N, C-alpha and C positions, 0 to 999 in steps of 0.2 A: 769764199764759198758759202752758200746759203744753207739754212736748215731745210730738211725735207718735211713734208706734211705726213700725217698719219693716214695711210691708205689701207685698203683691204688686206694687202699682204702683211703690213705691219700688225694690224689687228690680229690676224691669224697667228703670227709669230708670238705675239704677246699672250694670246690664249694658251698657246702650247707651253708657255713658261709656268703656268699655274697648275697647282694640284688642289690646294684647298682655298686658294685666293679667289678674287672676284674681279671682273672687268665690267666697267660701266661706260655706256655711250649715249644714254638718254639725255635730252636737253636739260631736264630738271636736275639730274645728277651732276652734269657738267657745270651748271650754274651754281649748284650748291658748293662744289669744290672750287669755284672760281673766285671766291672772295674770302677775306679775313676781316679783322676789325679796323683795317686801315681806311679811314675816311669812307668814301663811297665807291672805292675802286673795285672793278670787276674784270678779271682776266681768266676766263674759263679755259681749261685744258681741252684738247681734242678727244682725249680718252682718259678715264680714271682707272688705275689698276690698284687693287687692294690686296697685296700679298699677305701671307701668313708666316713665311719663313725667310731666313736669310738666303737660302738657296734660291728661292723664287725671286727675291730682289736681285741677286746676282745675274740670273738669267734675263730678267727684264732689262737691266742696265746694259747687258751685252747686246740685246736686240737694238736698243736705242743707239748704242755706239756704232753698230754695224750699219744702221740705216740713217745715221746722222739726224736723230730726232732729239730735240731738247727734252730734258726730264727734270721735273721740279718736285722735291720731297715736300709732302704736306702732312702737318700734324693736326693739332686741335683747332687751327684756324682762328686763333685769338691774337695773332701778331698785330703790331701797330706800325710796321715799316714796310709792309708789302712783301716780306721775304718769301712767303709761300704762294705768291701769285704767279700764274703761268703766263708771263708777259709775252712769250714767244709761242704760245700754244703747246703743242707736243703732248707729252705724257705727264699727267698728274699722278705721282707716286704716293698714294695715301697709305700711311703706316698705322692707321687706327686699329687694324685687326691684329697687329703684332703687339698685344697688350698683356703679356704674361710677366708676372713677378716670378722669376725662375728660381731664385734661391736667396733666402735671408740667412747670412752667416753670422750667427750671434756670437761666435767665439772671436772672430776677427773684425766684427763691426763693419760688415760689408753687405751689399745687396746687389744682385745681378738682375737687370730688368731689360725688357724690350722697349723700343721707343714709343709705342702707342699707349703706355701706361699713363693714366691720368695722375697728375702730381699729387692731388689730395688723396687718391687711392693708395699711392705709395706711402705717403706720410702716415695714413691711418694704419696700414698694414704693419709698418715697423713700430709705430707707437704701441700697438697691441703687445709687442714684445719688449716694451720699455726702452725703445730706441728712437732716434730723432734724425730725420732728414730735414735739414734746416731751411734750404732755399724755398721760399713760399711766395711766388708771384701773385699779384692780386687776382689773376684768373686761375688760381690753382685748382679750382673745382672743375675746370674744363680744358685747361692747357695740358700738353703731354710732355713727358720727359724728353722725348726726341726734339720737340720744339724748344724746350728750355736749354738743351745742349746746343742746338744750332744757334740760338741767340745769346747764349751765356746769360740767361735770365737772372735777375736779382730778387727784388722784393723787400719788404720792410725789415726783415731780420738779417739782411746782408751786412748791416752795419756792425754786428757782433760776430756773425758766423761766416760771412763771405758769400760770394755769388756761386752759381752753379759750378763753374770751373774748379772751385776750391774743394768740391766734393767728388770729383771724378778721378778714379784711379786708372781705368783702362776702358778702351772702346773697341768694339768690333765694327769695322767700316767696310762697305763695298765701294771700291774705287770706281772711277768713271769708265774703266775698261772691263769691269765686272769681277775683278780679283778681290778676294776677301782677305783683310789683314786685321791683326790686333795692334793697337798703337802703343801699348806700354806693358805694364805688369801690375798684378794685384797686390802691390806693396805700397807702404806709406812713403818710402824713400826710393828714388830711382834716378841715378846719375849716369845712366847708360845711354849714350847717344843723344840725338836731338829729341826734343819733347814733342812728339807727334800728337800726343793726346791733347795738350793745350793748344796746339795749332788747329786741330779739328773743332774743338769747342769754340763756338762763336764764329765759325766760318760760314754759317748761314746756308749750309747745303751746297756750297759752291765747289767743294773739294771731294765730296763723297757722300754716301748715305750711311748714317749711323743705324746699325741694326741691333746693337746690344751695348749695354753699359754696365760697368762695375763701379758702384758708387760707395763712398765712405759714409758711415753713420757715426753718431755720437750718442751717449746716454741721454735719455729724454729728461729735460728739466722738469722738476716736480712742483716748482713754485713760480709765480709771476705776480707782478704788481703793475697796474696801468693807471696813468693819469692823463687828463685832458687839461691843457694849460692855455688860458686865453691871454691875448695881448691886444692892447689898443693900437699898437704899431707893428706892422709886419716886419719892419726892419729890426726892431728890438727882438722879435721872435727869432729871426735868423741869427742875430748876434748871440743869442743865448745858446745856440746849438754848439758852437765850438767851445764855448765856456764850460759846458758840462764835461767834455772830454778833458779839458785842461784841469778840471777839478778831480780827475782821476777815475771817472765813471765811464764805462762803456755800456750804454743801454742795449737791450736786445732789439729795440726799435725806437726810432725817433722820426716822426712824420710831421710834415708841415702842411697846413691847409689854410688858404686865404678864406676870408669871410664868405666871399661869393661862392666858393667851392662847397662850403657847408650849406649855404642857403639853397643851392641847386639840389643838393642831395636830400635835404629835408623836404623839398617840394616833390621829388620824383621817386623816392624810395620809402616804402611803407615800413612800419615797425621801428622807427627811430624817433625818440622823444628827447629833445634837447632845447633848453632855453638859452639863446645867445643874446646877451645884453647889448643894448645900443652902444656903439662906440668900439666894440670888439672888431678888430680887423684881421686877426689871424689866430690860429691855434697850433700848438704843438701836442702831438699824441706821443707820450713817452712810456716805454715799457722796460722793465728790468726783469730778468728771470734767473733761475738758478735752483739750488737745492736746500737753501737755508733761509728761513723766513727772517731771522734776525739780521742777516747780512743784507737782504733786500730792503728791509726797513731803513737801515742806515744809508743805503744808496739813495733811497727816495728822499730822505732828509737832506742829503747833500744836493740832490737835483733841485729840490724845492728852494733851497737857499740860493742857488744860482738863478733860478727863474725869478724869484722875488727881487734879486739884485738888478735884474733887467726889466723890471716894471710889469710883471705879470699881474693878472687879475686873480679872482678866486678860482683855485684849482679844484677840479672834479676828480676825486679818486673813485675808481670802479671798485665797489665793495663786493660784488657777487660775479659769478661767471656770466650771468645774464647781462649785467652791465658791461662787462668786458666784451662780450659778443656784440652788443649794440654799438659800442664805440668802434670796434673793428669793422662792423658792417658799414658804419658811416664812412670810414676811410676807404675801404675797398670798393665802395660804390660811387666814388666821386666821378671817375671817368664815365661810367654808365650814365650817371645823372646829367653830366654835361652833354653827352652825345644825344640823350633823349630831349634835351632842351633846345639845342641849336646846332647848326652846321659849324664845324670847327676843324682846325688842324692842330695836331699835338706834336710838340718837339720835346726831346728827351735830353736836355742839357745836363752836364755834370761838371762841377768845379771842385777844387779843394774846399773843404767845408767852411774855412774861415772867410772865403771869398763869396759866400752865399748872399750876404747883404748887398754887395756890389753887383752881383749878377741880377738879383731881383730888381734893384733900382734901375739898372741899365735896361732891362727888358721893358719896364714901365715907361722909361724915357723914349725908347724906340717906338713903343706903341703910340705914345702921344704924338711923336713926330710924324707917324704914318697914318694916324687916325684909326687905329684898331684897339680893341679891348682884349685883355688877356686874363685868364684865370689860372693861377699857379698853385701847385701842390706837389708833394713828392717826398722822397726819402732824404730828409734834411740831414740826417746823421752821416750820410754818404756824400753830401753836397749835390745830390741828384734832384734837379727841379724839373718837373713836367710842366710845360708851358702850353696851355690851351688858348689858341688864338680864335676869337669869336668872329664869325662872319657878320652877323647883325645887319647893319645898313650898308656894308661894303658892296660895291658893284661886282657883278660876275667878272667883268674884264679885269678889275683890280685884283680880285681874288685869284685869278689864274695867271695874270701877267705881272702885276705889280708886287704882290705879297712875297714871292720868292726873293726879291731884293731885300725886303725887311727881314725875312728869315735869315738871309745871308749875314745881315748886320748882327743879329742875335748870336749866330754861331761865331762870327768874328770876335764879338765881345767875350763869349765863353772861352775861346781859345786864348785870347789875350790875358785872361785871368788864370791861365794854367789848366784849363779844362779841355773838354773834347765834345764831339757831336752827340754821342749817345752813351748813356750809362748802362742801359739794359734792354732797350727796344731793338737795337741793331740798326744797321744802315739800310739793308734791303733795297727797295726800289726808290722810296721817296727821299731819302737823304743822300743818295748816290751823287747828285750834282754838286754837293757841298764838300766832298772829300778833299778837294784841293785846299780848303781852309785849314784842315788839320794836318795834312801831310804834304811833304815836298814832292817834286817830280821824281827824285831818286827813291823815296820811300814807296811811292805808288808803283814805280817800275819793279821794285823788289816784290811787292805783293802780286803784281801781274805775272812775274816770273814764277812765283810759287803756284799760282793758278794754272799757268801753262804747263808746268811740270806734272801736276796732278791730272789735269784735264786738257790735253793738247787739242782735242777737237771742239772744246767749248760747249759741251752738251749739258753740263751739270748746273742747273739753276741759273741759266744765263740772264743777263740784264740786272744783276744784283751786285751790290757792294762796290765794285770797282767802276770808275767813271768811264772806262773804255770797254769796248766789246768787240771781239774778233769777228763775230758772225752776226748776221741779221736774218730774221725770219723771212721766208717767202711770203709775200702778200698777195 
């Protein structure tokens, strides 16, 4: 059975769902909501609906279910896997107007938020009360909590504090039939039934629409130390990563950047001053945080000893907040700089951290065999390596037809090292063809069964995550 198109009857029904929300049908609006940060892909919806309340969302979903219209939740449009693209048209459910921080519970260290809250806005609001929401994706200034929940976003500080899922206590979700449920309880422990909360987090909008979240907070660290460590060998930099943890230190961040990643950023991002000596091939950006300066100093001394044992060069310690901000600006803008410089595809590989040197070496070998160049960086402390494949002189035919085979080799290598396809960007649209590398037929069938149970008509964010699709859009 095929999806139906959005016609005048559906538009009228959607308008009737709204009280304070907004409905958009103009070509510019549809184009604006038809892309994220995934390469140059554009898949506009047929209509954009911007609700303000959970009740409005539930009514909208019921209309889509009744008329068999695909519906795609849309957040800050910063995704890198095409998860928010309306690949089958239909309704783009933009949640950006649901942006309230409803309650900061200072006694229980919890916060209740709507999905359209910008991540940085939430971090700043709780920090003003001496509290900390630790997940901090590189796009935290523009991504939303709803999108972070959908993708199970990570970020630099996941290595110490965990990813988005680790901070979620309870979710309000509109199911594909329009019913509203809560998935758990606002408690730190919950051994009551199946864990629906953890199932929804990371499901990329394929099982329902998150309309509210209760998130865990922790006390705000008051001290931090940051160092930039150069290496003449990228392999030695990667080898140093696991050695730090084996020495008994868990940094609050440990980021890897190849030389070319830094060079691109220095060229394309203003306000960063850094002298990179000849011969330096990679850097580690290492942060420790806490509440006691003397403890952090001892941790830095241990880290420095590990780095020196692995052949590092002269370490740059950030002495001021301005220097810390500059170094973090360098790291957080690598992807932006690469995108500004060239056409590229980005993969989000992750392995056990000890296998990081083998992953990096294997990626370079695959690139040499296929004739492409890659720029690698990422959350080394988690074993999470972002691989930017540069188009450069590659032909359009190879880019579209030949490169997927090379990417398949990269993912096969990653899985053989005990890793998997995505650490934090999700599967979405672009990694969907590779799911068979990470999962058996039985595992994929279980996932499809879960999808069918939640969404028997297949309207919720179709064409994402799972390699099979029950329905196809009318063309």
